[in-house]
C-alpha positions in Angstrom: -19.3 -26.5 96.9 -18.4 -22.8 97.2 -20.3 -20.8 94.6 -20.1 -17.1 94.0 -22.1 -15.0 96.4 -22.4 -11.9 94.1 -25.5 -12.3 92.0 -23.9 -11.2 88.7 -21.0 -13.6 89.2 -23.4 -16.3 90.3 -25.4 -15.8 87.1 -22.3 -16.3 85.0 -21.2 -19.4 87.0 -24.7 -21.0 87.0 -25.3 -20.4 83.3 -21.9 -21.8 82.4 -22.5 -24.9 84.5 -26.0 -25.4 82.9 -24.5 -25.0 79.4 -21.5 -27.3 79.9 -22.6 -30.0 82.4 -26.3 -30.1 83.3 -29.4 -30.8 81.3 -31.6 -28.8 83.7 -31.6 -26.7 86.9 -32.9 -29.5 89.1 -29.9 -31.7 88.2 -27.5 -28.8 88.8 -28.9 -28.0 92.2 -28.9 -31.7 93.2 -25.4 -32.3 92.1 -24.0 -29.1 93.7 -26.2 -29.3 96.8 -27.8 -25.9 96.2 -31.3 -25.0 97.3 -33.1 -24.3 94.0 -35.5 -21.8 95.5 -32.8 -19.8 97.1 -30.8 -19.8 93.9 -33.8 -18.6 91.9 -34.6 -15.9 94.4 -31.1 -14.6 94.4 -31.0 -14.4 90.6 -34.5 -12.9 90.5 -33.1 -10.0 92.6 -31.2 -9.0 89.4 -34.2 -9.8 87.1 -33.1 -13.2 85.8 -35.4 -16.2 85.7 -34.7 -19.7 84.7 -36.0 -20.7 81.3 -36.4 -24.4 80.8 -36.4 -24.2 77.0 -33.0 -22.7 76.8 -31.7 -24.2 80.1 -30.4 -20.9 81.3 -31.2 -17.8 83.4 -32.4 -15.1 81.1 
């Protein structure tokens, strides 16, 4: 799966996927074969962190 490399575009893509298709980050990463820690690190670089309660990066 080719996901956006730009952190802002990645944020939008991941949050949309979480909202529309996945109940949690672990399922999304597993399904899309994405390293969860790498994804979180990339989004932390623009000050976004995963919130389990809302199932999105905020």
